[in-house]
C-alpha positions, -999 to +999 in steps of 0.1 A: +000+001-001+012+035-008+007+065+013+015+098-009+016+118+021+007+118+057-009+151+071-003+154+109+004+178+137+029+157+157+025+160+192+024+127+211-006+109+194+005+117+158+041+108+165+029+075+173+009+071+143+039+083+123+061+057+139+036+028+131+033+039+095+070+042+090+079+009+104+049-010+086+066-028+058+034-028+037+032+008+037+053+031+016+051+068+031+064+094+004+060+124+024+047+140+057+030+172+056+032+191+090+003+215+100-006+233+133-031+216+154-025+212+191+006+236+190+021+256+160+034+245+128+069+254+139+068+229+167+049+200+149+075+205+122+106+202+147+091+174+164+086+155+130+122+164+121+134+149+156+112+119+152+126+111+116+160+113+131+155+088+157+137+066+133+168+071+108+141+080+080+146+103+052+112+110+043+107+144+031+088+171+054+064+195+037+055+225+060+021+235+057+000+264+071+000+278+106-037+283+113-069+269+103-084+280+071-121+289+086-116+295+123-091+311+148-063+285+159-070+270+193-036+255+206-037+232+236-004+238+252-021+235+289-029+196+278+001+186+255+028+211+269+042+241+250+056+221+219+032+192+218+057+168+231+048+174+270+080+196+271+103+171+255+128+189+234+147+175+206+185+188+205+196+207+172+218+178+164+188+153+163+170+172+136+169+161+101 
């Protein structure tokens, strides 16, 4: 099965889904599209870059828009932490 792109806002839940998709031998992920969701697109993209580093994956990342098209953004830092990863920070050398 082929996934052209996975559209996601990696905090913890989407990071888990990415790990499953990227490690599933029957799937071929050709790209990851990051958007804002529970946190800003800057955080979701950084989280994705760190995650791909840990997975030793070279799937390209495409950065999307930082806010919804029709409503005001509502970030959930109080639930997911300021960066969507409950405060876990990838170091700069862990970013693809």
